[in-house]
C-alpha positions in Angstrom: 124.3 108.4 88.9 123.4 105.1 90.6 125.9 103.6 93.0 127.1 100.1 92.1 128.1 97.4 94.6 129.4 93.9 93.9 127.3 91.1 95.1 129.8 89.9 97.7 130.0 93.4 99.3 126.3 93.7 99.2 126.0 90.5 101.1 128.5 91.4 103.8 127.2 95.0 104.2 123.5 94.5 103.5 122.2 96.3 106.6 124.5 99.2 106.0 123.4 99.5 102.3 119.7 99.4 103.3 120.3 102.2 105.9 122.1 104.3 103.2 119.2 103.7 100.7 116.6 104.6 103.2 118.4 107.8 104.4 119.5 109.0 100.9 116.5 107.8 98.9 118.8 106.7 96.1 118.9 103.3 94.5 122.0 101.0 94.8 122.6 98.6 91.9 124.1 95.2 92.9 126.3 93.7 90.3 127.6 90.1 89.7 130.9 90.1 87.7 130.3 93.6 86.7 126.8 93.1 85.3 123.7 94.6 87.1 121.5 91.9 88.7 119.3 93.7 91.1 118.5 97.2 92.5 118.0 98.0 96.2 115.6 100.9 96.2 113.6 102.7 98.9 110.0 101.6 99.4 107.4 104.2 98.3 105.8 104.4 101.7 109.1 104.6 103.6 107.2 104.6 107.0 109.7 104.8 109.8 112.4 106.6 107.9 112.6 110.3 108.0 112.5 112.1 104.6 114.7 115.0 103.7 112.9 118.2 102.8 113.8 117.6 99.1 112.4 114.1 99.2 109.2 115.3 100.8 108.7 118.0 98.1 109.4 115.4 95.4 106.9 113.0 96.9 104.3 115.8 97.2 104.8 116.7 93.5 104.5 113.1 92.5 101.2 112.7 94.4 99.8 115.9 93.1 100.5 114.8 89.6 98.6 111.5 90.2 95.4 113.2 91.6 93.0 114.6 89.0 92.2 118.3 89.5 88.9 119.3 91.3 86.8 122.1 89.9 85.4 124.9 92.1 81.9 123.6 91.5 83.0 120.1 92.9 84.6 121.8 95.9 81.4 123.8 96.6 79.3 120.6 96.3 81.5 118.8 98.8 81.3 121.8 101.2 77.5 121.9 101.0 77.3 118.1 101.3 79.3 118.3 104.5 76.9 120.9 106.0 73.9 118.7 105.4 
């Protein structure tokens, strides 16, 4: 479940919210009069912020799903190409 924060609290505690989002990896929804207006979400690269083990495994799984599989023949060709 996403955490919800009112716009006034988000303004006054923005740095704290950003730190929590970066460390937990979870999105915070900012609301205005109870209606969602914007999400504060971690950047995909997240450089400079340590990932938890679970976050790292999820990111690896996401990346593996995006990369097309390579056949054994293609691997052999790349090996032979590197020896040339």
